[in-house]
ChimeraX commands (.cxc) that place a marker at each C-alpha (Angstrom):
marker #1 position 74.68,212.40,83.89 radius 0.5
marker #1 position 71.92,209.86,84.25 radius 0.5
marker #1 position 70.48,209.24,87.67 radius 0.5
marker #1 position 69.09,205.78,86.96 radius 0.5
marker #1 position 70.56,202.88,84.97 radius 0.5
marker #1 position 69.44,199.46,83.89 radius 0.5
marker #1 position 71.92,196.68,84.55 radius 0.5
marker #1 position 72.89,196.68,80.86 radius 0.5
marker #1 position 73.29,200.48,80.76 radius 0.5
marker #1 position 75.39,200.40,83.91 radius 0.5
marker #1 position 77.77,197.75,82.61 radius 0.5
marker #1 position 78.25,199.47,79.24 radius 0.5
marker #1 position 78.68,202.91,80.85 radius 0.5
marker #1 position 81.37,201.65,83.23 radius 0.5
marker #1 position 83.11,199.75,80.43 radius 0.5
marker #1 position 83.10,202.84,78.19 radius 0.5
marker #1 position 84.66,204.97,80.97 radius 0.5
marker #1 position 87.32,202.32,81.58 radius 0.5
marker #1 position 88.09,202.07,77.86 radius 0.5
marker #1 position 88.31,205.86,77.53 radius 0.5
marker #1 position 90.68,206.10,80.50 radius 0.5
marker #1 position 92.65,202.90,79.72 radius 0.5
marker #1 position 91.70,201.31,83.05 radius 0.5
marker #1 position 91.76,197.52,83.09 radius 0.5
marker #1 position 92.24,194.93,85.82 radius 0.5
marker #1 position 95.91,194.09,86.36 radius 0.5
marker #1 position 97.41,190.63,86.37 radius 0.5
marker #1 position 94.34,188.98,84.87 radius 0.5
marker #1 position 92.55,189.05,88.24 radius 0.5
marker #1 position 89.20,189.88,86.62 radius 0.5
marker #1 position 87.61,189.88,83.21 radius 0.5
marker #1 position 88.60,192.82,81.06 radius 0.5
marker #1 position 84.98,193.60,80.19 radius 0.5
marker #1 position 82.49,194.80,82.80 radius 0.5
marker #1 position 79.56,192.46,82.38 radius 0.5
marker #1 position 76.14,192.22,83.97 radius 0.5
marker #1 position 77.24,188.96,85.58 radius 0.5
marker #1 position 80.28,190.67,87.10 radius 0.5
marker #1 position 78.07,193.38,88.56 radius 0.5
marker #1 position 75.83,190.76,90.15 radius 0.5
marker #1 position 78.90,189.01,91.56 radius 0.5
marker #1 position 80.25,192.24,93.07 radius 0.5
marker #1 position 76.82,192.79,94.64 radius 0.5
marker #1 position 76.90,189.35,96.30 radius 0.5
marker #1 position 80.36,190.13,97.70 radius 0.5
marker #1 position 79.08,193.39,99.19 radius 0.5
marker #1 position 81.28,195.57,96.97 radius 0.5
marker #1 position 78.24,197.23,95.47 radius 0.5
marker #1 position 75.28,198.68,97.38 radius 0.5
marker #1 position 71.97,196.87,97.06 radius 0.5
marker #1 position 69.79,198.15,94.26 radius 0.5
marker #1 position 66.82,200.06,95.70 radius 0.5
marker #1 position 64.29,198.35,93.41 radius 0.5
marker #1 position 64.21,195.56,90.89 radius 0.5
marker #1 position 67.14,194.90,88.58 radius 0.5
marker #1 position 65.20,196.35,85.63 radius 0.5
marker #1 position 66.00,200.04,86.26 radius 0.5
marker #1 position 67.29,200.52,89.74 radius 0.5
marker #1 position 70.97,201.35,89.62 radius 0.5
marker #1 position 72.08,204.84,90.57 radius 0.5
marker #1 position 75.04,207.13,89.98 radius 0.5
marker #1 position 76.53,205.83,93.25 radius 0.5
marker #1 position 76.53,202.28,91.83 radius 0.5
marker #1 position 78.35,203.55,88.73 radius 0.5
marker #1 position 80.95,205.31,90.88 radius 0.5
marker #1 position 81.40,202.20,93.04 radius 0.5
marker #1 position 82.06,200.10,89.94 radius 0.5
marker #1 position 84.53,202.66,88.58 radius 0.5
marker #1 position 86.35,202.66,91.92 radius 0.5
marker #1 position 86.47,198.85,91.87 radius 0.5
marker #1 position 88.03,198.91,88.40 radius 0.5
marker #1 position 90.53,201.58,89.41 radius 0.5
marker #1 position 91.63,199.52,92.40 radius 0.5
marker #1 position 91.78,196.36,90.27 radius 0.5
marker #1 position 94.02,198.18,87.79 radius 0.5
marker #1 position 96.44,198.63,90.69 radius 0.5
marker #1 position 96.35,194.89,91.41 radius 0.5
marker #1 position 94.42,195.23,94.68 radius 0.5
marker #1 position 92.43,192.08,95.59 radius 0.5
marker #1 position 88.65,192.26,96.06 radius 0.5
marker #1 position 88.75,191.83,99.85 radius 0.5
marker #1 position 91.01,194.89,100.15 radius 0.5
marker #1 position 88.87,196.81,97.67 radius 0.5
marker #1 position 85.91,196.09,99.95 radius 0.5
marker #1 position 87.84,197.66,102.85 radius 0.5
marker #1 position 88.61,200.77,100.74 radius 0.5
marker #1 position 85.02,201.23,99.58 radius 0.5
marker #1 position 83.06,200.29,102.68 radius 0.5
marker #1 position 80.94,203.21,103.87 radius 0.5
marker #1 position 82.07,205.65,101.17 radius 0.5
marker #1 position 79.51,208.28,100.26 radius 0.5
marker #1 position 78.64,209.20,96.70 radius 0.5
marker #1 position 80.56,212.47,97.12 radius 0.5
marker #1 position 83.69,210.63,98.29 radius 0.5
marker #1 position 83.47,208.20,95.38 radius 0.5
marker #1 position 82.92,211.04,92.90 radius 0.5
marker #1 position 86.00,212.86,94.25 radius 0.5
marker #1 position 88.14,209.69,94.05 radius 0.5
marker #1 position 87.09,208.88,90.46 radius 0.5
marker #1 position 87.57,212.52,89.37 radius 0.5
marker #1 position 91.09,212.61,90.87 radius 0.5
marker #1 position 92.04,209.40,89.09 radius 0.5
marker #1 position 90.58,210.66,85.79 radius 0.5
marker #1 position 92.55,213.90,86.15 radius 0.5
marker #1 position 95.75,211.98,86.88 radius 0.5
marker #1 position 95.20,209.71,83.87 radius 0.5
marker #1 position 94.54,212.68,81.59 radius 0.5
marker #1 position 97.86,214.21,82.64 radius 0.5
marker #1 position 99.76,210.96,82.07 radius 0.5
marker #1 position 103.12,211.23,80.39 radius 0.5
marker #1 position 103.46,211.30,76.64 radius 0.5
marker #1 position 103.41,207.64,75.51 radius 0.5
marker #1 position 106.57,208.26,73.49 radius 0.5
marker #1 position 108.48,209.75,76.47 radius 0.5
marker #1 position 111.51,207.76,77.70 radius 0.5
marker #1 position 110.80,204.97,80.17 radius 0.5
marker #1 position 111.47,205.78,83.81 radius 0.5
marker #1 position 112.26,203.29,86.60 radius 0.5
marker #1 position 109.35,204.55,88.71 radius 0.5
marker #1 position 106.83,203.16,86.25 radius 0.5
marker #1 position 105.32,199.72,86.79 radius 0.5
marker #1 position 106.32,197.90,83.63 radius 0.5
marker #1 position 104.66,194.81,82.30 radius 0.5
marker #1 position 106.83,192.74,79.99 radius 0.5
marker #1 position 105.53,190.12,77.56 radius 0.5
marker #1 position 108.06,188.05,75.58 radius 0.5
marker #1 position 106.87,187.71,71.99 radius 0.5
marker #1 position 109.89,186.12,70.34 radius 0.5
marker #1 position 113.34,184.94,71.39 radius 0.5
marker #1 position 114.75,188.46,71.15 radius 0.5
marker #1 position 111.58,190.60,71.13 radius 0.5
marker #1 position 109.66,191.91,74.16 radius 0.5
marker #1 position 106.48,193.97,74.40 radius 0.5
marker #1 position 106.54,196.46,77.29 radius 0.5
marker #1 position 103.51,198.09,78.89 radius 0.5
marker #1 position 104.35,201.27,80.77 radius 0.5
marker #1 position 101.40,200.77,83.13 radius 0.5
marker #1 position 101.81,197.04,83.69 radius 0.5
marker #1 position 98.61,196.30,81.80 radius 0.5
marker #1 position 98.10,192.63,80.98 radius 0.5
marker #1 position 97.94,191.45,77.40 radius 0.5
marker #1 position 95.33,188.77,76.67 radius 0.5
marker #1 position 96.94,185.42,75.93 radius 0.5
marker #1 position 94.96,185.09,72.69 radius 0.5
marker #1 position 96.49,188.36,71.45 radius 0.5
marker #1 position 99.99,187.22,72.44 radius 0.5
marker #1 position 99.48,184.04,70.41 radius 0.5
marker #1 position 98.22,186.04,67.41 radius 0.5
marker #1 position 101.26,188.33,67.58 radius 0.5
marker #1 position 103.58,185.34,67.82 radius 0.5
marker #1 position 101.92,183.77,64.79 radius 0.5
marker #1 position 102.46,186.98,62.77 radius 0.5
marker #1 position 106.08,187.15,63.95 radius 0.5
marker #1 position 106.72,183.47,63.18 radius 0.5
marker #1 position 105.26,183.97,59.69 radius 0.5
marker #1 position 107.74,186.86,59.26 radius 0.5
marker #1 position 110.66,184.65,60.31 radius 0.5
marker #1 position 111.08,185.66,63.97 radius 0.5
marker #1 position 111.96,182.72,66.24 radius 0.5
marker #1 position 109.16,182.65,68.84 radius 0.5
marker #1 position 109.64,181.11,72.27 radius 0.5
marker #1 position 107.85,181.17,75.60 radius 0.5
marker #1 position 104.79,183.34,76.22 radius 0.5
marker #1 position 105.29,183.63,79.98 radius 0.5
marker #1 position 104.52,187.11,81.30 radius 0.5
marker #1 position 106.85,188.71,83.81 radius 0.5
marker #1 position 106.86,192.05,85.57 radius 0.5
marker link #1:1,2 radius 0.2
marker link #1:2,3 radius 0.2
marker link #1:3,4 radius 0.2
marker link #1:4,5 radius 0.2
marker link #1:5,6 radius 0.2
marker link #1:6,7 radius 0.2
marker link #1:7,8 radius 0.2
marker link #1:8,9 radius 0.2
marker link #1:9,10 radius 0.2
marker link #1:10,11 radius 0.2
marker link #1:11,12 radius 0.2
marker link #1:12,13 radius 0.2
marker link #1:13,14 radius 0.2
marker link #1:14,15 radius 0.2
marker link #1:15,16 radius 0.2
marker link #1:16,17 radius 0.2
marker link #1:17,18 radius 0.2
marker link #1:18,19 radius 0.2
marker link #1:19,20 radius 0.2
marker link #1:20,21 radius 0.2
marker link #1:21,22 radius 0.2
marker link #1:22,23 radius 0.2
marker link #1:23,24 radius 0.2
marker link #1:24,25 radius 0.2
marker link #1:25,26 radius 0.2
marker link #1:26,27 radius 0.2
marker link #1:27,28 radius 0.2
marker link #1:28,29 radius 0.2
marker link #1:29,30 radius 0.2
marker link #1:30,31 radius 0.2
marker link #1:31,32 radius 0.2
marker link #1:32,33 radius 0.2
marker link #1:33,34 radius 0.2
marker link #1:34,35 radius 0.2
marker link #1:35,36 radius 0.2
marker link #1:36,37 radius 0.2
marker link #1:37,38 radius 0.2
marker link #1:38,39 radius 0.2
marker link #1:39,40 radius 0.2
marker link #1:40,41 radius 0.2
marker link #1:41,42 radius 0.2
marker link #1:42,43 radius 0.2
marker link #1:43,44 radius 0.2
marker link #1:44,45 radius 0.2
marker link #1:45,46 radius 0.2
marker link #1:46,47 radius 0.2
marker link #1:47,48 radius 0.2
marker link #1:48,49 radius 0.2
marker link #1:49,50 radius 0.2
marker link #1:50,51 radius 0.2
marker link #1:51,52 radius 0.2
marker link #1:52,53 radius 0.2
marker link #1:53,54 radius 0.2
marker link #1:54,55 radius 0.2
marker link #1:55,56 radius 0.2
marker link #1:56,57 radius 0.2
marker link #1:57,58 radius 0.2
marker link #1:58,59 radius 0.2
marker link #1:59,60 radius 0.2
marker link #1:60,61 radius 0.2
marker link #1:61,62 radius 0.2
marker link #1:62,63 radius 0.2
marker link #1:63,64 radius 0.2
marker link #1:64,65 radius 0.2
marker link #1:65,66 radius 0.2
marker link #1:66,67 radius 0.2
marker link #1:67,68 radius 0.2
marker link #1:68,69 radius 0.2
marker link #1:69,70 radius 0.2
marker link #1:70,71 radius 0.2
marker link #1:71,72 radius 0.2
marker link #1:72,73 radius 0.2
marker link #1:73,74 radius 0.2
marker link #1:74,75 radius 0.2
marker link #1:75,76 radius 0.2
marker link #1:76,77 radius 0.2
marker link #1:77,78 radius 0.2
marker link #1:78,79 radius 0.2
marker link #1:79,80 radius 0.2
marker link #1:80,81 radius 0.2
marker link #1:81,82 radius 0.2
marker link #1:82,83 radius 0.2
marker link #1:83,84 radius 0.2
marker link #1:84,85 radius 0.2
marker link #1:85,86 radius 0.2
marker link #1:86,87 radius 0.2
marker link #1:87,88 radius 0.2
marker link #1:88,89 radius 0.2
marker link #1:89,90 radius 0.2
marker link #1:90,91 radius 0.2
marker link #1:91,92 radius 0.2
marker link #1:92,93 radius 0.2
marker link #1:93,94 radius 0.2
marker link #1:94,95 radius 0.2
marker link #1:95,96 radius 0.2
marker link #1:96,97 radius 0.2
marker link #1:97,98 radius 0.2
marker link #1:98,99 radius 0.2
marker link #1:99,100 radius 0.2
marker link #1:100,101 radius 0.2
marker link #1:101,102 radius 0.2
marker link #1:102,103 radius 0.2
marker link #1:103,104 radius 0.2
marker link #1:104,105 radius 0.2
marker link #1:105,106 radius 0.2
marker link #1:106,107 radius 0.2
marker link #1:107,108 radius 0.2
marker link #1:108,109 radius 0.2
marker link #1:109,110 radius 0.2
marker link #1:110,111 radius 0.2
marker link #1:111,112 radius 0.2
marker link #1:112,113 radius 0.2
marker link #1:113,114 radius 0.2
marker link #1:114,115 radius 0.2
marker link #1:115,116 radius 0.2
marker link #1:116,117 radius 0.2
marker link #1:117,118 radius 0.2
marker link #1:118,119 radius 0.2
marker link #1:119,120 radius 0.2
marker link #1:120,121 radius 0.2
marker link #1:121,122 radius 0.2
marker link #1:122,123 radius 0.2
marker link #1:123,124 radius 0.2
marker link #1:124,125 radius 0.2
marker link #1:125,126 radius 0.2
marker link #1:126,127 radius 0.2
marker link #1:127,128 radius 0.2
marker link #1:128,129 radius 0.2
marker link #1:129,130 radius 0.2
marker link #1:130,131 radius 0.2
marker link #1:131,132 radius 0.2
marker link #1:132,133 radius 0.2
marker link #1:133,134 radius 0.2
marker link #1:134,135 radius 0.2
marker link #1:135,136 radius 0.2
marker link #1:136,137 radius 0.2
marker link #1:137,138 radius 0.2
marker link #1:138,139 radius 0.2
marker link #1:139,140 radius 0.2
marker link #1:140,141 radius 0.2
marker link #1:141,142 radius 0.2
marker link #1:142,143 radius 0.2
marker link #1:143,144 radius 0.2
marker link #1:144,145 radius 0.2
marker link #1:145,146 radius 0.2
marker link #1:146,147 radius 0.2
marker link #1:147,148 radius 0.2
marker link #1:148,149 radius 0.2
marker link #1:149,150 radius 0.2
marker link #1:150,151 radius 0.2
marker link #1:151,152 radius 0.2
marker link #1:152,153 radius 0.2
marker link #1:153,154 radius 0.2
marker link #1:154,155 radius 0.2
marker link #1:155,156 radius 0.2
marker link #1:156,157 radius 0.2
marker link #1:157,158 radius 0.2
marker link #1:158,159 radius 0.2
marker link #1:159,160 radius 0.2
marker link #1:160,161 radius 0.2
marker link #1:161,162 radius 0.2
marker link #1:162,163 radius 0.2
marker link #1:163,164 radius 0.2
marker link #1:164,165 radius 0.2
marker link #1:165,166 radius 0.2
marker link #1:166,167 radius 0.2
view
């Protein structure tokens, strides 16, 4: 693992981990991609420790773990002010343990083809009058993708209606 990251390296590293573990902010509360601008914003809110040097190459492993923890909490729909309460004063070791536990849990997730269970947090997106798309983890679907899917369905003769998302 690297010990020092540039802002660009940090954002792409966090995004790659989130993509690999299928972690994305729930309910559209934040951008799906971890950007340099987002990192700066989290720093101004106090969610991320101050960088010890300039922004050129001054982010550490703790910063990466803080950002991963933020994304994990966002995937659960927790607002930023509550995330701040969860992360305030956490050591690097505590953050590492939290992220590792979540990664282990995600790696042991149920087979995607297993039957749905009521304990799961389902996200439902209507695509056509009689067709729904269900996410087992309540993950949001970008509106642009919903519109593309509806266009494909309409071209195939499916009557498409509202695109309102419900849970």
